[in-house]
matplotlib code that plots the C-alpha trace (Angstrom):
import matplotlib.pyplot as plt

x = [1.5, -0.8, 0.0, -2.9, -4.3, -2.6, -5.8, -5.5, -1.9, -2.5, -2.1, 1.6, 2.0, 1.3, 4.0, 7.3, 9.0, 7.8, 9.6, 10.4, 12.0, 13.4, 14.0, 16.8, 17.1, 20.0, 19.8, 17.8, 18.5, 20.7, 18.4, 15.4, 17.1, 18.5, 15.2, 13.4, 15.8, 16.9, 13.5, 13.1, 16.5, 15.9, 12.7, 14.9, 17.4, 14.7, 13.1, 16.3, 15.2, 14.9, 11.1, 11.8, 13.8, 15.1, 16.4, 17.9, 17.3, 18.9, 17.8, 21.2, 24.3, 25.8, 25.1, 22.7, 24.4, 22.7, 22.5, 25.3, 27.6, 27.6, 26.7, 24.2, 25.3, 22.3, 21.6, 19.9, 19.0, 15.4, 16.0, 17.1, 14.0, 11.6, 13.2, 12.5, 9.1, 6.4, 3.2, 4.6, 7.8, 6.5, 7.3, 4.9, 5.9, 7.6, 9.3, 10.2, 13.0, 14.1, 15.4, 13.8, 15.7, 15.2, 15.9, 13.0, 14.8, 15.0, 11.4, 10.2, 12.2, 11.2, 7.5, 7.4, 9.1, 6.7, 3.6, 4.5, 4.1, 1.1, -0.8, -0.2, -1.7, 1.6, 1.4, 3.7, 5.3, 6.2, 8.8, 9.3, 9.6, 8.6, 5.0, 5.6, 6.5, 3.4, 1.2, 2.8, 2.2, -1.4, -0.9, -2.2, -5.2, -6.9, -7.4, -4.9, -1.1, 1.9, 5.2, 8.0, 6.9, 9.3, 7.3, 3.8, 3.2, 4.6, 2.7, -0.5, -0.1, 0.7, -2.0, -5.0, -7.1, -4.7, -5.3, -1.7, -1.6, 1.0, 1.3, 4.1, 2.5, -0.6, -0.6, -3.6, -4.6, -2.4, -0.3, 0.9, 3.0, 5.3, 7.2, 10.5, 13.6, 12.8, 9.1, 10.0, 11.0, 7.5, 5.7, 7.8, 7.3, 3.5, 3.6, 5.5, 3.2, 0.2, 1.8, 3.6, 1.9, 2.9, 5.5, 7.6, 7.4, 8.2, 11.4, 12.5, 11.9, 14.0, 16.8, 17.0, 16.5, 13.5, 11.6, 8.2, 6.2, 4.5, 1.2, 0.7, -1.5, 1.2, 2.0, 5.3, 7.2, 6.4, 9.6, 12.9, 11.9, 8.9, 11.4, 13.8, 11.2, 9.1, 6.9, 3.4, 2.2, 4.8, 4.0, 0.3, 1.0, 3.4, 0.7, -1.8, 0.8, 1.7, -1.9, -2.6, 0.3, -1.9, -4.1, -1.9, -3.6, -2.8, -0.9, -3.8, -6.1, -3.5, -3.4, -7.2, -7.5, -5.1, -6.6, -3.7, -3.1, -0.9, 1.7, 1.7, 2.3, 5.1, 6.7, 6.3, 8.3, 10.9, 11.5, 12.1, 14.7, 12.7, 11.9, 8.7, 5.6, 5.0, 8.6, 8.7, 5.5, 7.0, 10.1, 7.9, 6.1, 9.3, 10.7, 7.6, 8.1, 11.6, 10.4, 7.9, 10.6, 12.9, 10.3, 7.7, 7.3, 4.8, 5.1, 6.5, 3.1, 1.4, 4.0, 3.6, -0.1, 0.2, 2.5, 0.4, 2.0, -0.4, 2.1, 5.1, 7.2, 6.7, 7.4, 10.6, 11.8, 11.2, 12.8, 16.0, 16.2, 16.1, 18.0, 20.3, 18.8, 15.6, 13.2, 14.3, 18.0, 17.3, 15.3, 18.0, 20.6, 18.3, 17.8, 21.5, 22.1, 19.2, 20.5, 23.9, 22.2, 20.0, 23.0, 24.8, 21.6, 21.3, 24.9, 24.3, 21.1, 22.8, 26.1]
y = [-21.3, -18.4, -16.4, -16.6, -13.7, -13.6, -14.6, -18.0, -18.8, -22.4, -22.8, -22.0, -25.0, -27.4, -25.9, -27.6, -24.2, -20.8, -18.2, -14.8, -11.8, -9.1, -5.8, -3.9, -0.2, 2.1, 3.5, 0.7, -0.3, -3.4, -4.5, -4.5, -6.6, -9.1, -9.5, -10.1, -12.7, -14.7, -16.2, -17.7, -19.2, -20.6, -22.3, -24.0, -25.0, -26.5, -28.4, -29.5, -28.4, -25.2, -24.5, -20.8, -19.8, -16.3, -13.9, -10.5, -8.0, -4.6, -1.7, -1.5, -3.5, -2.0, -3.7, -1.5, 0.3, 0.1, 3.1, 1.4, 1.7, -2.0, -3.2, -6.0, -8.5, -9.3, -12.2, -10.2, -6.7, -5.6, -5.5, -9.1, -10.2, -8.3, -9.7, -13.2, -12.6, -15.0, -16.1, -19.5, -18.3, -15.3, -15.2, -16.0, -13.0, -9.7, -7.7, -4.1, -2.7, 0.9, 3.6, 6.8, 8.8, 7.3, 9.4, 10.2, 8.1, 5.0, 5.6, 5.6, 2.5, 0.6, 1.6, 0.4, -2.8, -3.6, -2.6, -5.2, -7.9, -6.3, -6.4, -10.1, -10.5, -11.2, -10.3, -7.4, -6.6, -2.9, -2.5, 0.7, 3.7, 1.5, 2.3, 5.7, 4.1, 1.9, 5.0, 7.1, 4.4, 4.0, 0.4, 1.5, 3.8, 3.6, 1.5, 0.7, 0.7, 0.8, 2.6, 3.6, 6.2, 8.8, 8.6, 8.5, 12.3, 12.9, 10.0, 11.0, 14.6, 13.5, 10.8, 11.8, 8.9, 6.4, 5.3, 5.4, 3.5, 3.6, -0.2, -2.7, -4.2, -4.7, -8.2, -8.4, -8.3, -7.9, -5.1, -5.6, -3.0, -2.9, -0.3, -2.0, -2.5, -5.2, -5.1, -6.8, -9.9, -9.9, -9.6, -12.3, -14.6, -14.1, -14.8, -18.1, -19.0, -18.8, -21.3, -23.7, -23.2, -21.9, -24.6, -23.4, -19.8, -20.8, -22.6, -19.6, -17.3, -19.6, -19.6, -15.9, -15.5, -13.4, -12.9, -13.1, -12.5, -9.1, -8.9, -6.5, -4.1, -3.6, 0.1, 1.6, 3.9, 7.5, 8.9, 7.7, 9.2, 6.9, 4.0, 5.1, 6.3, 3.6, 6.0, 5.2, 8.7, 10.3, 7.9, 8.7, 12.5, 12.0, 10.0, 12.9, 15.3, 13.1, 12.6, 16.4, 18.0, 20.1, 21.5, 21.5, 20.7, 23.0, 21.4, 22.0, 19.9, 17.1, 17.0, 17.0, 14.1, 12.1, 13.0, 15.1, 18.7, 20.9, 21.0, 17.2, 16.8, 19.3, 17.3, 14.0, 15.5, 17.0, 13.8, 11.8, 14.3, 16.1, 19.7, 21.3, 19.9, 23.2, 23.3, 19.5, 19.8, 22.6, 20.6, 17.6, 19.7, 21.1, 17.6, 16.7, 19.9, 18.8, 15.4, 17.2, 19.6, 16.6, 14.2, 16.4, 19.3, 21.1, 24.8, 26.2, 27.7, 24.4, 22.7, 25.5, 24.9, 21.1, 21.4, 23.7, 27.1, 29.9, 32.1, 31.3, 33.8, 32.1, 28.8, 30.0, 31.7, 28.5, 26.3, 28.3, 28.4, 24.6, 23.6, 26.5, 27.1, 28.4, 26.0, 27.4, 26.9, 23.3, 22.5, 23.9, 21.7, 18.7, 19.4, 19.6, 16.3, 14.7, 16.1, 14.5, 11.2, 11.4, 12.1, 9.0, 6.9, 8.1, 7.2, 3.7, 3.3, 4.1, 2.3]
z = [-49.1, -48.6, -45.5, -43.0, -41.1, -37.7, -35.9, -37.6, -36.9, -36.3, -40.0, -39.6, -37.2, -40.1, -42.4, -42.6, -43.2, -42.1, -44.3, -42.7, -44.3, -42.0, -43.8, -42.0, -42.6, -41.6, -38.2, -36.6, -33.0, -32.7, -29.9, -32.1, -34.8, -32.3, -30.4, -33.6, -34.9, -31.8, -30.7, -34.2, -34.1, -30.7, -31.9, -34.6, -31.9, -29.6, -32.5, -34.0, -37.4, -39.4, -39.0, -39.5, -42.5, -41.9, -44.6, -43.6, -46.4, -47.0, -49.2, -51.0, -51.6, -48.4, -45.1, -43.0, -40.1, -36.7, -34.3, -32.3, -35.4, -36.0, -39.5, -40.0, -42.7, -45.0, -47.2, -50.1, -51.2, -51.6, -55.4, -55.4, -53.4, -55.7, -58.8, -57.6, -56.1, -57.2, -55.6, -54.7, -53.1, -51.2, -47.5, -44.7, -42.7, -43.4, -40.5, -41.0, -38.7, -38.9, -36.5, -35.2, -37.8, -41.3, -44.4, -46.8, -49.4, -47.2, -46.0, -49.6, -50.6, -47.5, -48.0, -51.6, -50.7, -47.9, -50.0, -52.6, -50.0, -48.2, -51.5, -51.6, -48.1, -46.4, -42.7, -41.8, -38.4, -38.1, -35.3, -33.4, -35.8, -38.7, -37.8, -39.4, -42.7, -42.5, -41.9, -44.6, -47.2, -46.0, -45.0, -41.6, -42.3, -38.9, -35.9, -33.2, -33.6, -31.3, -31.6, -29.3, -26.7, -28.2, -31.5, -30.1, -30.1, -33.5, -35.1, -33.5, -34.7, -38.3, -38.5, -36.3, -37.7, -36.1, -32.5, -31.4, -28.2, -25.3, -25.3, -26.1, -29.2, -31.3, -32.8, -35.1, -38.7, -41.7, -40.2, -36.6, -34.8, -31.8, -29.7, -30.8, -28.5, -25.9, -26.7, -30.0, -28.0, -26.3, -29.6, -31.4, -28.4, -28.5, -32.2, -31.6, -28.8, -31.0, -33.3, -31.0, -27.7, -24.2, -23.6, -26.5, -25.4, -21.9, -23.0, -25.0, -22.0, -19.8, -22.4, -22.5, -18.7, -19.3, -16.0, -17.6, -20.7, -21.0, -22.8, -25.7, -23.7, -21.1, -20.9, -22.0, -19.7, -20.7, -19.1, -17.8, -14.5, -14.2, -14.6, -11.9, -9.4, -7.9, -5.9, -7.1, -6.2, -8.4, -11.3, -11.1, -11.2, -14.1, -15.9, -15.6, -16.9, -19.9, -20.8, -20.7, -22.7, -25.0, -22.2, -19.0, -15.8, -12.8, -9.9, -7.6, -9.9, -10.2, -6.4, -6.2, -8.6, -6.6, -3.2, -2.0, -1.2, -3.5, -0.8, -0.5, -4.3, -4.1, -1.3, -3.2, -6.1, -3.8, -1.8, -5.0, -6.2, -8.8, -9.6, -8.3, -10.2, -12.1, -13.4, -14.1, -16.1, -18.3, -19.0, -19.9, -22.4, -23.8, -24.2, -26.2, -28.3, -29.1, -30.4, -32.7, -34.0, -34.8, -36.1, -37.9, -40.3, -38.0, -37.7, -34.5, -33.6, -34.1, -31.9, -29.3, -29.1, -29.2, -26.1, -24.1, -24.8, -25.6, -27.6, -29.8, -27.8, -24.5, -26.2, -27.8, -24.6, -22.5, -25.2, -25.4, -21.7, -21.5, -24.6, -25.3, -28.7, -30.2, -31.9, -35.3, -34.5, -33.3, -36.4, -38.7, -37.0, -37.3, -41.0, -41.6, -39.9, -41.9, -45.2, -44.5, -43.7, -46.7, -49.0, -47.5, -48.0, -51.6, -52.3, -50.8, -52.8, -56.1, -55.4]

ax = plt.figure().add_subplot(projection="3d")
ax.plot(x, y, z, "-o")
ax.set_aspect("equal")
plt.show()
């Protein structure tokens, strides 16, 4: 049956079987895979029949390895699936799962595989870092998309036409996207609710002891500090800093925007066990720079400017002081690790 656009998912409710392919790529989070798979299996359990027919697919004959070092046994390879692909047996939904570090070889293989189905109007869910593959293959050319907060800055820098949002998921159109990890559970649950109603989604939440269902436009945490610190004043100051990485805002202006004095803001940071606001802000920008070094091919000067440093020398000095290596040394180490991973992926793809 032709896969409907996600806005008309009531069509799915009339299908006896809803076929779902989950493409699992090396390096993916085990959490992302399990939270994508388990809600579907729970629907089958509640209904007492296999309404969702799930197939796990790998890019090679070797089972993909998760970031936790646990292999995911797959039913088929992508080559097997494409060899049997016909209009009448195409899936109703394709889910792409990959990790933050995916080799160029696997990015290309996964991109070509997903494009085959996208051209046949099969809805695609890009989970976590998979949004990068969707953007590189032009499946997402513009509009809204969601990815893990660690990837937001690099994705926005590489694809300025995209509206990369700091939300849990965007469930709409042919290509939907999600931050991955536990946000995957929320998006799959929303998908199931559109088909079977709120009673079904409620039963699934109760089974997994989930405290509540988060909407797609719920904000992600921008920093682990925002998670461990419940002081709303600190979180508001952190939000201003995170939204103004390229052009830093002086501490006095942050204080003014929040209706406090500079001294009060300093005390708020101190009482919550953090560095003074100025030093905290610099480290926040350096952490963003590290993400761009690891995830993009931007020049060091471009990264310096994108992270609020006026000169490459001040950027390099601050970076080495924090991380114990210059930006160039860090990228060289990252490139070596990526080359090793790419070599392994190439061996797997040709075995």
